[in-house]
C-alpha positions as CSV (number, residue, x, y, z in Angstrom):
1,M,79.8,-80.2,215.1
2,S,79.8,-79.9,211.3
3,A,77.1,-81.5,209.3
4,M,78.5,-84.2,206.9
5,L,75.1,-85.2,205.5
6,E,72.0,-83.1,205.3
7,V,68.8,-84.6,203.9
8,K,66.2,-81.8,203.5
9,N,62.5,-82.5,203.0
10,I,62.9,-85.3,200.5
11,Q,59.9,-87.0,198.9
12,V,60.5,-90.4,197.1
13,G,58.1,-92.5,195.3
14,Y,57.7,-95.8,193.3
15,G,55.1,-95.1,190.6
16,K,52.0,-93.8,192.4
17,I,53.2,-95.0,195.8
18,I,54.9,-92.3,197.9
19,A,57.3,-94.2,200.2
20,V,59.0,-91.2,201.7
21,K,56.7,-88.2,202.1
22,D,58.9,-85.6,204.0
23,V,62.1,-86.7,205.6
24,S,64.9,-84.4,206.9
25,V,67.9,-85.9,208.6
26,T,71.3,-84.5,209.6
27,V,74.4,-86.6,210.3
28,N,77.4,-84.8,211.8
29,K,80.9,-85.8,211.3
30,G,81.9,-88.6,213.6
31,E,78.4,-89.6,214.7
32,I,76.4,-92.7,214.7
33,V,72.8,-91.8,213.8
34,T,70.1,-94.4,213.6
35,L,66.7,-94.4,211.8
36,I,64.1,-96.6,213.5
37,G,60.6,-97.4,212.6
38,S,58.3,-100.3,211.5
39,N,58.6,-102.1,208.2
40,G,57.4,-99.8,205.4
41,A,58.2,-96.6,207.3
42,G,60.6,-95.5,204.5
43,K,63.9,-96.2,206.2
44,S,65.5,-98.3,203.4
45,T,64.2,-96.0,200.7
46,T,65.8,-93.0,202.5
47,L,69.2,-94.8,202.5
48,R,68.8,-95.9,198.8
49,T,68.1,-92.2,197.9
50,I,71.1,-91.0,199.8
51,S,73.3,-93.5,197.9
52,G,72.0,-92.5,194.5
53,L,70.0,-95.6,193.7
54,I,66.8,-93.6,193.7
55,K,66.2,-90.0,192.7
56,P,64.0,-88.0,195.0
57,R,60.9,-86.3,193.6
58,S,61.6,-83.2,195.7
59,G,64.0,-82.0,198.4
60,E,67.8,-81.8,198.6
61,I,70.6,-84.0,199.8
62,L,73.9,-82.4,200.7
63,F,77.2,-84.2,201.5
64,N,80.0,-82.1,202.9
65,G,78.1,-79.0,201.7
66,K,77.7,-80.3,198.1
67,R,74.4,-81.2,196.6
68,I,74.3,-84.9,195.6
69,D,70.7,-85.7,194.9
70,G,70.5,-86.8,191.2
71,I,74.2,-87.8,191.0
72,P,74.6,-91.5,189.9
73,G,75.4,-94.1,192.6
74,H,78.9,-94.9,191.4
75,E,79.8,-91.2,191.6
76,I,78.4,-91.0,195.1
77,V,80.7,-93.9,196.2
78,G,83.6,-91.9,194.7
79,L,82.6,-88.9,196.9
80,G,82.9,-91.1,200.1
81,I,79.5,-92.6,200.8
82,C,79.3,-96.5,200.9
83,H,76.2,-98.5,201.4
84,S,75.9,-102.0,202.9
85,P,72.3,-102.9,201.8
86,E,69.6,-104.8,203.4
87,G,69.8,-108.5,202.5
88,R,73.6,-108.4,202.2
89,R,73.7,-108.6,198.3
90,I,77.1,-110.3,198.2
91,F,78.3,-112.1,195.0
92,P,77.8,-115.7,196.1
93,R,79.9,-117.4,193.4
94,M,82.9,-115.2,194.0
95,T,85.4,-115.7,196.9
96,V,85.5,-113.5,200.0
97,K,88.6,-111.9,198.7
98,E,87.0,-111.1,195.3
99,N,84.0,-109.6,197.0
100,L,86.2,-107.4,199.1
101,E,88.3,-106.3,196.1
102,L,85.1,-105.3,194.3
103,G,84.3,-103.0,197.1
104,A,87.5,-101.1,196.2
105,F,86.8,-101.0,192.4
106,L,87.0,-97.2,192.2
107,R,90.3,-96.9,194.1
108,N,93.7,-96.7,192.4
109,N,96.2,-96.7,195.3
110,K,97.0,-100.4,195.7
111,G,99.0,-99.8,198.9
112,E,96.0,-98.1,200.6
113,V,93.6,-100.9,199.3
114,A,95.9,-103.6,200.7
115,A,96.1,-101.7,204.1
116,D,92.3,-101.5,204.2
117,L,92.0,-105.2,203.4
118,D,94.2,-105.9,206.4
119,R,92.1,-103.6,208.5
120,V,88.7,-105.3,207.6
121,L,90.2,-108.7,208.1
122,T,91.4,-107.6,211.6
123,L,87.8,-106.3,212.3
124,F,86.3,-109.6,211.1
125,P,88.9,-112.4,211.7
126,R,86.3,-115.0,210.5
127,L,86.6,-113.5,207.0
128,K,90.4,-114.0,207.1
129,E,89.8,-117.7,207.7
130,R,87.3,-117.8,204.8
131,I,89.3,-115.6,202.4
132,E,89.4,-118.1,199.4
133,Q,86.0,-119.6,200.1
134,R,83.0,-118.8,197.9
135,A,80.8,-116.3,199.6
136,G,77.6,-118.1,199.0
137,T,78.8,-121.1,201.0
138,M,79.2,-119.1,204.2
139,S,76.7,-118.7,207.1
140,G,74.3,-115.8,207.2
141,G,76.4,-114.1,209.9
142,E,79.6,-114.4,207.9
143,Q,77.9,-113.0,204.8
144,Q,76.7,-110.0,206.9
145,M,80.3,-109.5,208.0
146,L,81.4,-109.6,204.3
147,A,78.7,-107.1,203.2
148,V,79.8,-104.6,205.8
149,S,83.5,-105.2,205.0
150,R,82.9,-104.8,201.3
151,A,81.4,-101.3,202.0
152,L,84.4,-100.4,204.1
153,M,86.7,-101.3,201.2
154,G,85.3,-98.3,199.4
155,A,87.1,-96.1,202.0
156,P,83.9,-94.3,203.1
157,Q,83.7,-91.1,205.0
158,L,80.0,-92.0,205.6
159,L,78.9,-95.6,205.9
160,L,75.2,-96.5,205.4
161,L,74.2,-99.7,207.1
162,D,70.8,-101.2,206.4
163,E,69.7,-103.9,208.9
164,P,73.1,-105.3,209.7
165,S,71.8,-107.7,212.4
166,M,68.8,-109.0,210.4
167,G,68.4,-112.8,210.9
168,L,71.5,-113.2,213.1
169,A,71.8,-115.2,216.3
170,P,72.0,-113.0,219.5
171,V,75.7,-113.6,220.0
172,L,76.4,-112.4,216.4
173,V,74.2,-109.4,216.8
174,E,76.3,-108.3,219.8
175,M,79.5,-108.8,217.8
176,I,78.1,-106.8,214.8
177,F,77.2,-103.9,217.1
178,E,80.6,-104.0,218.9
179,T,82.2,-103.9,215.4
180,I,80.1,-100.9,214.4
181,A,81.3,-99.0,217.4
182,K,84.9,-99.9,216.4
183,I,84.3,-98.6,212.9
184,R,83.3,-95.3,214.3
185,Q,86.4,-95.2,216.4
186,Q,88.4,-95.4,213.2
187,G,86.9,-92.1,212.1
188,I,84.0,-93.3,209.9
189,T,80.6,-91.6,210.3
190,I,77.6,-94.0,210.3
191,L,74.0,-93.8,209.4
192,L,72.3,-97.0,210.6
193,I,68.9,-98.6,210.0
194,E,68.0,-101.3,212.4
195,Q,64.9,-103.3,213.5
196,N,66.7,-104.0,216.8
197,A,66.0,-100.5,218.1
198,N,67.3,-101.3,221.6
199,A,70.7,-102.3,220.2
200,A,70.8,-99.3,217.8
201,L,70.0,-96.8,220.5
202,E,72.7,-98.3,222.7
203,I,75.5,-97.3,220.3
204,A,73.9,-94.3,218.5
205,D,74.4,-90.6,219.4
206,R,71.1,-89.5,217.9
207,A,68.0,-91.1,216.3
208,Y,65.1,-90.4,214.1
209,V,61.8,-92.3,214.3
210,L,60.1,-92.7,210.9
211,E,56.4,-93.4,210.5
212,S,54.7,-93.7,207.1
213,G,57.5,-91.8,205.3
214,V,57.6,-88.9,207.8
215,V,60.0,-88.1,210.7
216,K,57.8,-88.3,213.8
217,I,60.3,-87.9,216.6
218,S,64.0,-87.0,216.7
219,G,66.6,-86.4,219.5
220,T,69.5,-87.9,221.2
221,A,69.5,-91.7,221.6
222,K,69.3,-91.1,225.4
223,E,66.1,-89.0,225.0
224,L,64.5,-91.5,222.7
225,R,65.2,-94.4,225.1
226,A,63.4,-92.3,227.8
227,D,60.4,-91.5,225.6
228,D,57.3,-93.5,226.6
229,K,55.9,-93.5,223.0
230,V,59.2,-94.8,221.6
231,T,59.7,-97.5,224.3
232,K,56.1,-98.8,223.9
233,A,56.2,-98.8,220.1
234,Y,59.7,-99.9,219.3
235,L,61.6,-101.1,222.4
236,G,59.2,-103.7,223.6
237,H,58.7,-102.2,227.1
């Protein structure tokens, strides 16, 4: 398999605080890879660094063989990496349709944008019903669907998902994970952060466990589900 994303020994800090000490992650084309770990382990910081929101202090990030660390976030979107952030970050006063159109702001082919709009509304029929509704008036689950869909409207090769199931009812969590699997079937590679480690490992190909800004364990999802340390610490067994 060819590596689409290579994160090599990045260190990232906020002032004097080092949030990511030494993280290396590889995501191959067509995979779902998940980062698991407790709060404060450096997972979200890693994703924010990949998407250009933070510049690493050291290390390298390569996307399709091209070095991207230090490139501004909007240029990284143009290269094919789209980020659905933790906490949804939708535009509450804008309609569902306007939020989705903003996800495609760098794209010029109106026909392709319209086709992708149809595609995300097929993935999330609830959004089709709410298309002219202000996003801030929707439920938390609907807002999460919108956040993922807005990222998909950027036509990503690589989709970064940060806590897509946070705060959702169990029935919606199941639906979100089924949809993530469908997104992969459409040819999109996914790097996923998820507190619900059981659900993440069910759909992932490979996984990395982060502790205090360092990768402690990595392997196939099947290997990590069978690892006693992982099951005790993160899977509630």
